[in-house]
Backbone and ligand atoms as CSV (ligand in chain L), in Angstrom:
chain,resi,resn,atom,element,x,y,z
A,1,UNK,N,N,118.239,193.514,63.646
A,1,UNK,CA,C,117.207,192.526,63.320
A,1,UNK,C,C,116.255,192.341,64.500
A,2,UNK,N,N,114.927,192.314,64.238
A,2,UNK,CA,C,114.029,192.112,65.375
A,2,UNK,C,C,114.226,190.716,65.964
A,3,UNK,N,N,113.950,190.587,67.236
A,3,UNK,CA,C,114.086,189.277,67.887
A,3,UNK,C,C,113.067,188.300,67.290
A,4,UNK,N,N,113.445,187.041,67.278
A,4,UNK,CA,C,112.557,185.979,66.818
A,4,UNK,C,C,112.031,185.237,68.038
A,5,UNK,N,N,110.718,185.226,68.149
A,5,UNK,CA,C,110.099,184.590,69.314
A,5,UNK,C,C,109.407,183.313,68.855
A,6,UNK,N,N,109.762,182.197,69.451
A,6,UNK,CA,C,109.103,180.928,69.138
A,6,UNK,C,C,107.835,180.768,69.949
A,7,UNK,N,N,106.885,180.081,69.355
A,7,UNK,CA,C,105.700,179.663,70.113
A,7,UNK,C,C,105.634,178.146,69.996
A,8,UNK,N,N,105.726,177.471,71.118
A,8,UNK,CA,C,105.644,176.011,71.117
A,8,UNK,C,C,104.294,175.624,70.523
A,9,UNK,N,N,104.325,174.875,69.417
A,9,UNK,CA,C,103.101,174.696,68.635
A,9,UNK,C,C,102.717,173.222,68.500
A,10,UNK,N,N,102.845,172.491,69.590
A,10,UNK,CA,C,102.484,171.068,69.563
A,10,UNK,C,C,100.995,170.893,69.794
A,11,UNK,N,N,100.408,171.837,70.526
A,11,UNK,CA,C,98.996,171.741,70.914
A,11,UNK,C,C,98.645,173.045,71.595
A,12,UNK,N,N,97.362,173.411,71.579
A,12,UNK,CA,C,96.935,174.546,72.398
A,12,UNK,C,C,96.767,175.842,71.636
A,13,UNK,N,N,96.706,176.935,72.407
A,13,UNK,CA,C,96.309,178.250,71.894
A,13,UNK,C,C,97.493,178.976,71.269
A,14,UNK,N,N,97.911,178.514,70.091
A,14,UNK,CA,C,99.142,179.003,69.457
A,14,UNK,C,C,98.904,180.310,68.686
A,15,UNK,N,N,97.844,180.347,67.886
A,15,UNK,CA,C,97.666,181.425,66.900
A,15,UNK,C,C,97.586,182.801,67.539
A,16,UNK,N,N,96.899,182.903,68.670
A,16,UNK,CA,C,96.756,184.229,69.305
A,16,UNK,C,C,98.095,184.744,69.819
A,17,UNK,N,N,98.956,183.849,70.282
A,17,UNK,CA,C,100.294,184.284,70.710
A,17,UNK,C,C,101.107,184.767,69.507
A,18,UNK,N,N,101.031,184.030,68.410
A,18,UNK,CA,C,101.741,184.431,67.188
A,18,UNK,C,C,101.293,185.835,66.785
A,19,UNK,N,N,99.977,186.039,66.821
A,19,UNK,CA,C,99.397,187.329,66.441
A,19,UNK,C,C,99.913,188.441,67.363
A,20,UNK,N,N,99.931,188.189,68.666
A,20,UNK,CA,C,100.379,189.209,69.631
A,20,UNK,C,C,101.846,189.569,69.376
A,21,UNK,N,N,102.667,188.578,69.112
A,21,UNK,CA,C,104.104,188.824,68.864
A,21,UNK,C,C,104.279,189.655,67.592
A,22,UNK,N,N,103.518,189.283,66.555
A,22,UNK,CA,C,103.626,190.025,65.289
A,22,UNK,C,C,103.127,191.460,65.449
A,23,UNK,N,N,102.083,191.644,66.243
A,23,UNK,CA,C,101.596,193.015,66.481
A,23,UNK,C,C,102.644,193.870,67.180
A,24,UNK,N,N,103.552,193.228,67.920
A,24,UNK,CA,C,104.627,193.981,68.579
A,24,UNK,C,C,105.814,194.208,67.637
A,25,UNK,N,N,105.684,193.777,66.388
A,25,UNK,CA,C,106.718,194.037,65.393
A,25,UNK,C,C,107.871,193.040,65.432
A,26,UNK,N,N,107.652,191.896,66.101
A,26,UNK,CA,C,108.696,190.875,66.167
A,26,UNK,C,C,108.331,189.709,65.252
A,27,UNK,N,N,109.302,188.840,65.023
A,27,UNK,CA,C,109.068,187.677,64.169
A,27,UNK,C,C,108.628,186.510,65.050
A,28,UNK,N,N,107.518,185.877,64.693
A,28,UNK,CA,C,107.035,184.716,65.445
A,28,UNK,C,C,107.275,183.445,64.634
A,29,UNK,N,N,107.785,182.416,65.286
A,29,UNK,CA,C,108.029,181.133,64.620
A,29,UNK,C,C,107.329,180.038,65.421
A,30,UNK,N,N,106.522,179.229,64.748
A,30,UNK,CA,C,105.907,178.091,65.435
A,30,UNK,C,C,106.960,177.002,65.598
A,31,UNK,N,N,107.103,176.515,66.821
A,31,UNK,CA,C,108.177,175.557,67.106
A,31,UNK,C,C,107.589,174.156,67.321
A,32,UNK,N,N,107.944,173.262,66.397
A,32,UNK,CA,C,107.550,171.861,66.527
A,32,UNK,C,C,108.748,170.926,66.487
A,33,UNK,N,N,109.913,171.460,66.111
A,33,UNK,CA,C,111.102,170.622,65.970
A,33,UNK,C,C,112.296,171.317,66.639
A,34,UNK,N,N,113.329,170.532,66.886
A,34,UNK,CA,C,114.543,171.082,67.498
A,34,UNK,C,C,115.204,172.107,66.576
A,35,UNK,N,N,115.120,171.889,65.253
A,35,UNK,CA,C,115.686,172.850,64.298
A,35,UNK,C,C,115.007,174.205,64.417
A,36,UNK,N,N,113.698,174.178,64.517
A,36,UNK,CA,C,112.962,175.446,64.670
A,36,UNK,C,C,113.332,176.108,65.989
A,37,UNK,N,N,113.502,175.315,67.026
A,37,UNK,CA,C,113.888,175.872,68.333
A,37,UNK,C,C,115.235,176.595,68.245
A,38,UNK,N,N,116.137,176.037,67.453
A,38,UNK,CA,C,117.477,176.642,67.311
A,38,UNK,C,C,117.411,178.065,66.773
A,39,UNK,N,N,116.343,178.373,66.032
A,39,UNK,CA,C,116.277,179.673,65.364
A,39,UNK,C,C,115.660,180.776,66.212
A,40,UNK,N,N,115.163,180.424,67.421
A,40,UNK,CA,C,114.440,181.447,68.188
A,40,UNK,C,C,115.282,181.982,69.347
A,41,UNK,N,N,114.987,183.250,69.704
A,41,UNK,CA,C,115.692,183.896,70.815
A,41,UNK,C,C,114.984,183.664,72.145
A,42,UNK,N,N,113.700,183.317,72.065
A,42,UNK,CA,C,112.887,183.164,73.276
A,42,UNK,C,C,111.710,182.278,72.915
A,43,UNK,N,N,111.024,181.750,73.921
A,43,UNK,CA,C,109.944,180.800,73.636
A,43,UNK,C,C,108.706,181.103,74.480
A,44,UNK,N,N,107.544,181.091,73.799
A,44,UNK,CA,C,106.263,181.165,74.496
A,44,UNK,C,C,105.696,179.752,74.570
A,45,UNK,N,N,105.279,179.351,75.771
A,45,UNK,CA,C,104.613,178.054,75.940
A,45,UNK,C,C,103.149,178.362,76.207
A,46,UNK,N,N,102.261,178.004,75.278
A,46,UNK,CA,C,100.878,178.488,75.338
A,46,UNK,C,C,100.014,177.677,76.302
A,47,UNK,N,N,98.756,178.128,76.430
A,47,UNK,CA,C,97.768,177.345,77.151
A,47,UNK,C,C,97.290,176.181,76.302
A,48,UNK,N,N,96.656,175.252,76.936
A,48,UNK,CA,C,96.176,174.048,76.248
A,48,UNK,C,C,96.032,172.971,77.292
A,49,UNK,N,N,96.663,171.851,77.062
A,49,UNK,CA,C,96.595,170.746,78.017
A,49,UNK,C,C,98.027,170.291,78.316
A,50,UNK,N,N,98.454,170.558,79.542
A,50,UNK,CA,C,99.864,170.315,79.870
A,50,UNK,C,C,100.250,168.845,79.768
A,51,UNK,N,N,99.301,167.931,80.087
A,51,UNK,CA,C,99.633,166.498,80.019
A,51,UNK,C,C,99.895,166.105,78.564
A,52,UNK,N,N,99.074,166.614,77.663
A,52,UNK,CA,C,99.236,166.309,76.234
A,52,UNK,C,C,100.530,166.933,75.711
A,53,UNK,N,N,100.773,168.175,76.101
A,53,UNK,CA,C,102.002,168.834,75.622
A,53,UNK,C,C,103.230,168.104,76.130
A,54,UNK,N,N,103.188,167.642,77.361
A,54,UNK,CA,C,104.316,166.893,77.922
A,54,UNK,C,C,104.594,165.650,77.073
A,55,UNK,N,N,103.525,164.930,76.732
A,55,UNK,CA,C,103.672,163.727,75.890
A,55,UNK,C,C,104.235,164.067,74.522
A,56,UNK,N,N,103.690,165.145,73.920
A,56,UNK,CA,C,104.127,165.512,72.565
A,56,UNK,C,C,105.564,166.035,72.559
A,57,UNK,N,N,105.972,166.692,73.648
A,57,UNK,CA,C,107.368,167.135,73.748
A,57,UNK,C,C,108.293,165.923,73.681
A,58,UNK,N,N,107.914,164.851,74.370
A,58,UNK,CA,C,108.712,163.618,74.331
A,58,UNK,C,C,108.655,162.992,72.936
A,59,UNK,N,N,107.436,162.876,72.413
A,59,UNK,CA,C,107.258,162.200,71.122
A,59,UNK,C,C,108.015,162.922,70.009
A,60,UNK,N,N,108.119,164.241,70.087
A,60,UNK,CA,C,108.806,165.031,69.050
A,60,UNK,C,C,110.275,165.281,69.378
A,61,UNK,N,N,110.768,164.556,70.381
A,61,UNK,CA,C,112.169,164.730,70.818
A,61,UNK,C,C,112.510,166.202,71.065
A,62,UNK,N,N,111.579,166.873,71.711
A,62,UNK,CA,C,111.764,168.296,71.934
A,62,UNK,C,C,111.950,168.627,73.411
A,63,UNK,N,N,111.652,167.665,74.287
A,63,UNK,CA,C,111.747,167.989,75.721
A,63,UNK,C,C,113.179,168.356,76.103
A,64,UNK,N,N,114.134,167.518,75.711
A,64,UNK,CA,C,115.530,167.765,76.136
A,64,UNK,C,C,116.086,169.052,75.512
A,65,UNK,N,N,115.875,169.287,74.207
A,65,UNK,CA,C,116.361,170.548,73.634
A,65,UNK,C,C,115.770,171.797,74.298
A,66,UNK,N,N,114.471,171.787,74.581
A,66,UNK,CA,C,113.862,172.955,75.236
A,66,UNK,C,C,114.462,173.106,76.629
A,67,UNK,N,N,114.607,171.983,77.323
A,67,UNK,CA,C,115.165,172.000,78.664
A,67,UNK,C,C,116.579,172.592,78.664
A,68,UNK,N,N,117.368,172.198,77.662
A,68,UNK,CA,C,118.750,172.689,77.566
A,68,UNK,C,C,118.777,174.193,77.295
A,69,UNK,N,N,117.893,174.661,76.390
A,69,UNK,CA,C,117.853,176.108,76.101
A,69,UNK,C,C,117.435,176.900,77.339
A,70,UNK,N,N,116.464,176.365,78.084
A,70,UNK,CA,C,116.014,177.062,79.303
A,70,UNK,C,C,117.149,177.115,80.324
A,71,UNK,N,N,117.870,176.023,80.443
A,71,UNK,CA,C,118.998,175.986,81.392
A,71,UNK,C,C,120.068,176.995,80.979
A,72,UNK,N,N,120.110,177.255,79.673
A,72,UNK,CA,C,121.096,178.170,79.114
A,72,UNK,C,C,120.631,179.637,79.196
A,73,UNK,N,N,119.429,179.850,79.734
A,73,UNK,CA,C,118.964,181.218,79.961
A,73,UNK,C,C,118.012,181.767,78.920
A,74,UNK,N,N,117.487,180.904,78.041
A,74,UNK,CA,C,116.515,181.411,77.059
A,74,UNK,C,C,115.297,181.993,77.798
A,75,UNK,N,N,114.901,183.246,77.473
A,75,UNK,CA,C,113.692,183.795,78.090
A,75,UNK,C,C,112.458,182.982,77.687
A,76,UNK,N,N,111.520,182.839,78.613
A,76,UNK,CA,C,110.316,182.056,78.312
A,76,UNK,C,C,109.105,182.694,78.975
A,77,UNK,N,N,107.982,182.625,78.250
A,77,UNK,CA,C,106.688,183.055,78.781
A,77,UNK,C,C,105.766,181.846,78.743
A,78,UNK,N,N,105.233,181.462,79.886
A,78,UNK,CA,C,104.316,180.318,79.939
A,78,UNK,C,C,102.962,180.770,80.421
A,79,UNK,N,N,101.924,180.488,79.612
A,79,UNK,CA,C,100.580,180.884,80.005
A,79,UNK,C,C,99.752,179.625,80.257
A,80,UNK,N,N,99.152,179.559,81.425
A,80,UNK,CA,C,98.247,178.472,81.811
A,80,UNK,C,C,98.954,177.122,81.707
A,81,UNK,N,N,98.622,176.272,80.735
A,81,UNK,CA,C,99.347,175.001,80.619
A,81,UNK,C,C,100.851,175.244,80.470
A,82,UNK,N,N,101.201,176.348,79.813
A,82,UNK,CA,C,102.620,176.691,79.657
A,82,UNK,C,C,103.273,177.001,80.997
A,83,UNK,N,N,102.501,177.580,81.909
A,83,UNK,CA,C,102.999,177.827,83.266
A,83,UNK,C,C,103.288,176.490,83.959
A,84,UNK,N,N,102.383,175.547,83.764
A,84,UNK,CA,C,102.550,174.216,84.381
A,84,UNK,C,C,103.829,173.568,83.852
A,85,UNK,N,N,104.069,173.688,82.544
A,85,UNK,CA,C,105.258,173.069,81.941
A,85,UNK,C,C,106.548,173.698,82.461
A,86,UNK,N,N,106.523,174.996,82.740
A,86,UNK,CA,C,107.752,175.674,83.172
A,86,UNK,C,C,108.022,175.514,84.667
A,87,UNK,N,N,107.011,175.059,85.427
A,87,UNK,CA,C,107.130,175.005,86.887
A,87,UNK,C,C,108.147,173.956,87.347
A,88,UNK,N,N,108.515,174.095,88.623
A,88,UNK,CA,C,109.414,173.110,89.223
A,88,UNK,C,C,108.680,171.903,89.760
A,89,UNK,N,N,107.402,172.101,90.113
A,89,UNK,CA,C,106.624,170.995,90.693
A,89,UNK,C,C,105.170,171.134,90.263
A,90,UNK,N,N,104.557,170.007,89.870
A,90,UNK,CA,C,103.158,170.017,89.447
A,90,UNK,C,C,102.343,169.175,90.423
A,91,UNK,N,N,101.324,169.795,91.011
A,91,UNK,CA,C,100.425,169.088,91.920
A,91,UNK,C,C,99.155,168.738,91.147
A,92,UNK,N,N,98.580,167.573,91.439
A,92,UNK,CA,C,97.422,167.064,90.692
A,92,UNK,C,C,97.746,166.864,89.214
A,93,UNK,N,N,98.992,166.548,88.940
A,93,UNK,CA,C,99.378,166.231,87.564
A,93,UNK,C,C,99.200,164.744,87.303
A,94,UNK,N,N,99.408,164.334,86.069
A,94,UNK,CA,C,99.471,162.898,85.792
A,94,UNK,C,C,100.849,162.409,86.206
A,95,UNK,N,N,100.932,161.132,86.632
A,95,UNK,CA,C,102.229,160.646,87.123
A,95,UNK,C,C,103.348,160.751,86.091
A,96,UNK,N,N,102.996,160.628,84.818
A,96,UNK,CA,C,104.054,160.657,83.788
A,96,UNK,C,C,104.271,162.064,83.213
A,97,UNK,N,N,103.611,163.044,83.795
A,97,UNK,CA,C,103.710,164.412,83.281
A,97,UNK,C,C,105.063,165.014,83.664
A,98,UNK,N,N,105.737,165.637,82.699
A,98,UNK,CA,C,107.051,166.220,82.990
A,98,UNK,C,C,106.969,167.747,82.977
A,99,UNK,N,N,107.873,168.369,83.720
A,99,UNK,CA,C,107.944,169.831,83.687
A,99,UNK,C,C,109.407,170.247,83.672
A,100,UNK,N,N,109.662,171.500,83.234
A,100,UNK,CA,C,111.034,171.936,82.970
A,100,UNK,C,C,111.765,172.476,84.200
A,101,UNK,N,N,111.049,172.855,85.228
A,101,UNK,CA,C,111.725,173.421,86.392
A,101,UNK,C,C,112.478,174.703,86.073
A,102,UNK,N,N,111.916,175.514,85.184
A,102,UNK,CA,C,112.578,176.766,84.805
A,102,UNK,C,C,112.232,177.892,85.764
A,103,UNK,N,N,111.222,177.704,86.592
A,103,UNK,CA,C,110.854,178.702,87.606
A,103,UNK,C,C,110.490,177.933,88.878
A,104,UNK,N,N,110.987,178.457,90.007
A,104,UNK,CA,C,110.890,177.713,91.265
A,104,UNK,C,C,109.527,177.923,91.932
A,105,UNK,N,N,108.506,177.323,91.313
A,105,UNK,CA,C,107.158,177.386,91.889
A,105,UNK,C,C,106.534,175.999,91.831
A,106,UNK,N,N,105.588,175.749,92.739
A,106,UNK,CA,C,104.739,174.562,92.631
A,106,UNK,C,C,103.364,175.034,92.184
A,107,UNK,N,N,102.812,174.380,91.171
A,107,UNK,CA,C,101.489,174.778,90.674
A,107,UNK,C,C,100.519,173.609,90.801
A,108,UNK,N,N,99.285,173.943,91.123
A,108,UNK,CA,C,98.237,172.919,91.172
A,108,UNK,C,C,97.347,173.076,89.950
A,109,UNK,N,N,97.207,171.975,89.219
A,109,UNK,CA,C,96.365,172.037,88.016
A,109,UNK,C,C,94.894,172.214,88.407
A,110,UNK,N,N,94.169,172.883,87.559
A,110,UNK,CA,C,92.710,173.057,87.708
A,110,UNK,C,C,92.347,173.494,89.131
A,111,UNK,N,N,93.105,174.432,89.662
A,111,UNK,CA,C,93.054,174.718,91.090
A,111,UNK,C,C,91.886,175.584,91.506
A,112,UNK,N,N,91.232,176.198,90.533
A,112,UNK,CA,C,90.179,177.131,90.929
A,112,UNK,C,C,88.818,176.446,91.018
A,113,UNK,N,N,88.809,175.107,91.035
A,113,UNK,CA,C,87.578,174.384,91.342
A,113,UNK,C,C,86.759,174.054,90.126
A,114,UNK,N,N,86.034,172.938,90.227
A,114,UNK,CA,C,85.272,172.448,89.078
A,114,UNK,C,C,84.119,173.367,88.715
A,115,UNK,N,N,83.465,173.925,89.747
A,115,UNK,CA,C,82.274,174.725,89.458
A,115,UNK,C,C,82.647,175.995,88.702
A,116,UNK,N,N,83.789,176.518,89.035
A,116,UNK,CA,C,84.206,177.761,88.386
A,116,UNK,C,C,85.397,177.426,87.497
A,117,UNK,N,N,85.163,176.609,86.501
A,117,UNK,CA,C,86.270,176.209,85.629
A,117,UNK,C,C,86.891,177.404,84.938
A,118,UNK,N,N,86.064,178.377,84.607
A,118,UNK,CA,C,86.554,179.544,83.884
A,118,UNK,C,C,85.972,180.800,84.498
A,119,UNK,N,N,86.774,181.833,84.554
A,119,UNK,CA,C,86.297,183.120,85.037
A,119,UNK,C,C,87.218,184.216,84.521
A,120,UNK,N,N,86.757,185.445,84.657
A,120,UNK,CA,C,87.581,186.571,84.216
A,120,UNK,C,C,87.722,187.542,85.379
A,121,UNK,N,N,88.830,188.231,85.434
A,121,UNK,CA,C,89.053,189.183,86.528
A,121,UNK,C,C,89.957,190.301,86.038
A,122,UNK,N,N,89.718,191.489,86.554
A,122,UNK,CA,C,90.623,192.608,86.275
A,122,UNK,C,C,91.653,192.642,87.388
A,123,UNK,N,N,92.901,192.451,87.034
A,123,UNK,CA,C,93.931,192.345,88.062
A,123,UNK,C,C,95.024,193.380,87.803
A,124,UNK,N,N,95.680,193.787,88.880
A,124,UNK,CA,C,96.818,194.683,88.654
A,124,UNK,C,C,98.077,193.837,88.640
A,125,UNK,N,N,98.957,194.168,87.727
A,125,UNK,CA,C,100.146,193.356,87.510
A,125,UNK,C,C,101.378,194.238,87.651
A,126,UNK,N,N,102.226,193.890,88.580
A,126,UNK,CA,C,103.369,194.765,88.843
A,126,UNK,C,C,104.350,194.713,87.669
A,127,UNK,N,N,104.904,195.869,87.359
A,127,UNK,CA,C,105.770,195.960,86.173
A,127,UNK,C,C,105.044,196.594,85.002
A,128,UNK,N,N,103.715,196.688,85.096
A,128,UNK,CA,C,102.934,197.360,84.052
A,128,UNK,C,C,102.446,198.695,84.594
A,129,UNK,N,N,101.901,199.541,83.698
A,129,UNK,CA,C,101.319,200.780,84.191
A,129,UNK,C,C,100.068,200.441,85.005
A,130,UNK,N,N,99.376,201.462,85.483
A,130,UNK,CA,C,98.351,201.217,86.501
A,130,UNK,C,C,97.090,200.535,85.990
A,131,UNK,N,N,96.798,200.665,84.695
A,131,UNK,CA,C,95.546,200.096,84.199
A,131,UNK,C,C,95.540,198.587,84.441
A,132,UNK,N,N,94.425,198.047,84.964
A,132,UNK,CA,C,94.390,196.615,85.250
A,132,UNK,C,C,94.422,195.772,83.972
A,133,UNK,N,N,94.862,194.547,84.124
A,133,UNK,CA,C,94.852,193.584,83.021
A,133,UNK,C,C,93.550,192.795,83.126
A,134,UNK,N,N,92.847,192.662,82.003
A,134,UNK,CA,C,91.649,191.822,82.013
A,134,UNK,C,C,92.105,190.380,81.772
A,135,UNK,N,N,92.041,189.584,82.830
A,135,UNK,CA,C,92.649,188.245,82.773
A,135,UNK,C,C,91.572,187.174,82.621
A,136,UNK,N,N,91.761,186.299,81.619
A,136,UNK,CA,C,90.833,185.204,81.360
A,136,UNK,C,C,91.456,183.914,81.895
A,137,UNK,N,N,90.740,183.271,82.821
A,137,UNK,CA,C,91.220,182.032,83.442
A,137,UNK,C,C,90.384,180.866,82.916
A,138,UNK,N,N,91.027,179.857,82.353
A,138,UNK,CA,C,90.303,178.697,81.822
A,138,UNK,C,C,90.906,177.433,82.437
A,139,UNK,N,N,90.153,176.794,83.301
A,139,UNK,CA,C,90.672,175.607,84.031
A,139,UNK,C,C,92.128,175.870,84.455
A,140,UNK,N,N,92.271,176.965,85.151
A,140,UNK,CA,C,93.597,177.543,85.363
A,140,UNK,C,C,94.324,176.898,86.541
A,141,UNK,N,N,95.646,176.864,86.449
A,141,UNK,CA,C,96.451,176.423,87.590
A,141,UNK,C,C,96.650,177.575,88.573
A,142,UNK,N,N,96.883,177.232,89.840
A,142,UNK,CA,C,97.260,178.250,90.835
A,142,UNK,C,C,98.644,177.913,91.357
A,143,UNK,N,N,99.319,178.932,91.804
A,143,UNK,CA,C,100.662,178.754,92.354
A,143,UNK,C,C,100.527,178.499,93.847
A,144,UNK,N,N,101.056,177.383,94.310
A,144,UNK,CA,C,100.891,177.035,95.736
A,144,UNK,C,C,102.169,177.208,96.542
A,145,UNK,N,N,103.294,177.278,95.867
A,145,UNK,CA,C,104.542,177.534,96.579
A,145,UNK,C,C,105.419,178.384,95.675
A,146,UNK,N,N,106.051,179.367,96.267
A,146,UNK,CA,C,106.903,180.276,95.506
A,146,UNK,C,C,108.300,180.245,96.117
A,147,UNK,N,N,109.297,179.937,95.333
A,147,UNK,CA,C,110.674,179.878,95.823
A,147,UNK,C,C,111.246,181.267,96.043
A,148,UNK,N,N,112.424,181.289,96.636
A,148,UNK,CA,C,113.020,182.552,97.071
A,148,UNK,C,C,113.284,183.574,95.954
A,149,UNK,N,N,113.746,183.097,94.810
A,149,UNK,CA,C,114.108,184.031,93.749
A,149,UNK,C,C,112.942,184.458,92.879
A,150,UNK,N,N,111.730,184.078,93.285
A,150,UNK,CA,C,110.559,184.305,92.422
A,150,UNK,C,C,109.794,185.546,92.882
A,151,UNK,N,N,109.467,186.419,91.941
A,151,UNK,CA,C,108.639,187.597,92.242
A,151,UNK,C,C,107.208,187.304,91.847
A,152,UNK,N,N,106.286,187.571,92.764
A,152,UNK,CA,C,104.867,187.451,92.437
A,152,UNK,C,C,104.439,188.762,91.795
A,153,UNK,N,N,103.932,188.683,90.569
A,153,UNK,CA,C,103.544,189.893,89.830
A,153,UNK,C,C,102.069,190.224,90.007
A,154,UNK,N,N,101.247,189.209,90.264
A,154,UNK,CA,C,99.809,189.449,90.419
A,154,UNK,C,C,99.194,188.329,91.238
A,155,UNK,N,N,98.107,188.676,91.941
A,155,UNK,CA,C,97.386,187.687,92.758
A,155,UNK,C,C,95.891,187.817,92.518
A,156,UNK,N,N,95.194,186.713,92.713
A,156,UNK,CA,C,93.730,186.749,92.738
A,156,UNK,C,C,93.304,186.027,94.011
A,157,UNK,N,N,92.551,186.707,94.845
A,157,UNK,CA,C,92.106,186.106,96.104
A,157,UNK,C,C,93.271,185.618,96.951
A,158,UNK,N,N,94.366,186.357,96.936
A,158,UNK,CA,C,95.525,185.976,97.742
A,158,UNK,C,C,96.386,184.888,97.131
A,159,UNK,N,N,96.020,184.401,95.956
A,159,UNK,CA,C,96.829,183.360,95.299
A,159,UNK,C,C,97.599,183.970,94.136
A,160,UNK,N,N,98.899,183.679,94.053
A,160,UNK,CA,C,99.682,184.212,92.928
A,160,UNK,C,C,99.168,183.651,91.598
A,161,UNK,N,N,99.000,184.537,90.624
A,161,UNK,CA,C,98.563,184.096,89.291
A,161,UNK,C,C,99.511,184.594,88.193
A,162,UNK,N,N,100.538,185.330,88.582
A,162,UNK,CA,C,101.589,185.714,87.623
A,162,UNK,C,C,102.884,185.836,88.418
A,163,UNK,N,N,103.931,185.222,87.904
A,163,UNK,CA,C,105.217,185.210,88.621
A,163,UNK,C,C,106.343,185.384,87.622
A,164,UNK,N,N,107.475,185.791,88.187
A,164,UNK,CA,C,108.641,185.957,87.335
A,164,UNK,C,C,109.894,185.552,88.097
A,165,UNK,N,N,110.760,184.833,87.454
A,165,UNK,CA,C,112.089,184.559,88.001
A,165,UNK,C,C,113.083,184.773,86.864
A,166,UNK,N,N,113.912,185.790,86.993
A,166,UNK,CA,C,114.846,186.107,85.910
A,166,UNK,C,C,114.084,186.391,84.637
A,167,UNK,N,N,114.426,185.699,83.574
A,167,UNK,CA,C,113.793,185.936,82.278
A,167,UNK,C,C,112.614,184.998,82.011
A,168,UNK,N,N,112.118,184.365,83.051
A,168,UNK,CA,C,110.966,183.467,82.889
A,168,UNK,C,C,109.744,184.107,83.548
A,169,UNK,N,N,108.690,184.273,82.746
A,169,UNK,CA,C,107.433,184.847,83.238
A,169,UNK,C,C,106.327,183.820,83.031
A,170,UNK,N,N,105.489,183.641,84.041
A,170,UNK,CA,C,104.376,182.702,83.907
A,170,UNK,C,C,103.083,183.361,84.379
A,171,UNK,N,N,101.979,182.999,83.718
A,171,UNK,CA,C,100.666,183.484,84.143
A,171,UNK,C,C,99.690,182.313,84.172
A,172,UNK,N,N,98.803,182.315,85.186
A,172,UNK,CA,C,97.733,181.306,85.237
A,172,UNK,C,C,96.701,181.572,84.169
A,173,UNK,N,N,96.647,182.835,83.720
A,173,UNK,CA,C,95.590,183.259,82.803
A,173,UNK,C,C,96.126,183.346,81.376
A,174,UNK,N,N,95.249,183.787,80.468
A,174,UNK,CA,C,95.559,183.813,79.031
A,174,UNK,C,C,95.675,185.252,78.526
A,175,UNK,N,N,96.848,185.868,78.607
A,175,UNK,CA,C,96.963,187.260,78.134
A,175,UNK,C,C,96.720,187.377,76.627
A,176,UNK,N,N,96.909,186.276,75.895
A,176,UNK,CA,C,96.762,186.335,74.431
A,176,UNK,C,C,95.297,186.434,74.006
A,177,UNK,N,N,94.367,186.197,74.941
A,177,UNK,CA,C,92.947,186.234,74.577
A,177,UNK,C,C,92.352,187.631,74.645
A,178,UNK,N,N,93.110,188.593,75.159
A,178,UNK,CA,C,92.604,189.968,75.121
A,178,UNK,C,C,93.452,190.749,74.116
A,179,UNK,N,N,93.003,191.956,73.813
A,179,UNK,CA,C,93.769,192.770,72.859
A,179,UNK,C,C,94.905,193.514,73.534
A,180,UNK,N,N,94.997,193.358,74.828
A,180,UNK,CA,C,96.001,194.050,75.633
A,180,UNK,C,C,97.349,193.345,75.462
A,181,UNK,N,N,98.309,194.072,74.898
A,181,UNK,CA,C,99.601,193.437,74.586
A,181,UNK,C,C,100.636,193.600,75.699
A,182,UNK,N,N,100.235,194.162,76.846
A,182,UNK,CA,C,101.255,194.574,77.820
A,182,UNK,C,C,102.024,193.409,78.444
A,183,UNK,N,N,101.379,192.259,78.619
A,183,UNK,CA,C,102.123,191.127,79.204
A,183,UNK,C,C,103.171,190.631,78.200
A,184,UNK,N,N,102.775,190.538,76.934
A,184,UNK,CA,C,103.749,190.145,75.896
A,184,UNK,C,C,104.876,191.172,75.791
A,185,UNK,N,N,104.497,192.425,75.925
A,185,UNK,CA,C,105.476,193.508,75.843
A,185,UNK,C,C,106.488,193.402,76.987
A,186,UNK,N,N,105.973,193.127,78.168
A,186,UNK,CA,C,106.840,192.948,79.346
A,186,UNK,C,C,107.839,191.821,79.079
A,187,UNK,N,N,107.346,190.742,78.504
A,187,UNK,CA,C,108.194,189.596,78.193
A,187,UNK,C,C,109.235,189.952,77.131
A,188,UNK,N,N,108.781,190.608,76.106
A,188,UNK,CA,C,109.660,190.935,74.984
A,188,UNK,C,C,110.774,191.892,75.411
A,189,UNK,N,N,110.472,192.733,76.396
A,189,UNK,CA,C,111.527,193.614,76.936
A,189,UNK,C,C,112.665,192.788,77.531
A,190,UNK,N,N,112.336,191.658,78.149
A,190,UNK,CA,C,113.339,190.743,78.687
A,190,UNK,C,C,114.266,190.265,77.578
A,191,UNK,N,N,113.643,189.925,76.451
A,191,UNK,CA,C,114.426,189.394,75.334
A,191,UNK,C,C,115.411,190.457,74.855
A,192,UNK,N,N,114.907,191.698,74.795
A,192,UNK,CA,C,115.783,192.802,74.421
A,192,UNK,C,C,116.972,192.870,75.356
A,193,UNK,N,N,116.696,192.680,76.648
A,193,UNK,CA,C,117.762,192.766,77.637
A,193,UNK,C,C,118.726,191.588,77.490
A,194,UNK,N,N,118.178,190.437,77.027
A,194,UNK,CA,C,119.015,189.231,76.958
A,194,UNK,C,C,119.886,189.184,75.714
A,195,UNK,N,N,119.412,189.797,74.601
A,195,UNK,CA,C,120.157,189.615,73.345
A,195,UNK,C,C,121.124,190.764,73.098
L,1,LIG,N1,N,94.047,172.546,82.939
L,1,LIG,C1,C,94.990,172.587,81.863
L,1,LIG,C2,C,96.218,171.731,82.132
L,1,LIG,O1,O,96.332,171.126,83.126
L,1,LIG,C3,C,95.430,174.006,81.574
L,1,LIG,C4,C,94.284,174.804,81.012
L,1,LIG,C5,C,94.693,175.893,80.063
L,1,LIG,O2,O,95.843,175.961,79.586
L,1,LIG,N2,N,93.752,176.729,79.720
L,1,LIG,O3,O,97.082,171.681,81.326
């Protein structure tokens, strides 16, 4: 049976992730409840607004279940706001904003400056073949501290923008906005290894 990949669907850029997962021949499930979470082998946390997602995770009684699955080793891919949610520490967050601490990094929200809220860059990402990834950054977070067990997969201007610790992969950018499936593929390979 193909792996079932959940996409946290409380807010944000859900549909493009669902599409990318389906293009890879896997089953995508939008996750809004703990029951739906129970059915997935791995979870994508999309871009959007991390403060809003944090609130909705609490309101939908989903924060603790997701946290428990992550502690139990569920593979996770967090893009942009999803990266913020998976981080161990959030800088420039709202005081009531929560994060899962699934990867030992500190991230600063909206770190690339107000004037350049959004930009695109061709970056090389370790673990993929040589062709660069066209990365779209939208009010993106930057990684300001990387813990010992964390591998930096890509950098922009000397700042990490993609990291991995075990089965958790995070990107500051939005891989789902391009037609390039390689970041999702890299993640899905983890799931294969885990199941
Ligand atoms: N700035 C947003 C936040 O703090 C993230 C932006 C995005 O996901 N594109 O959640």
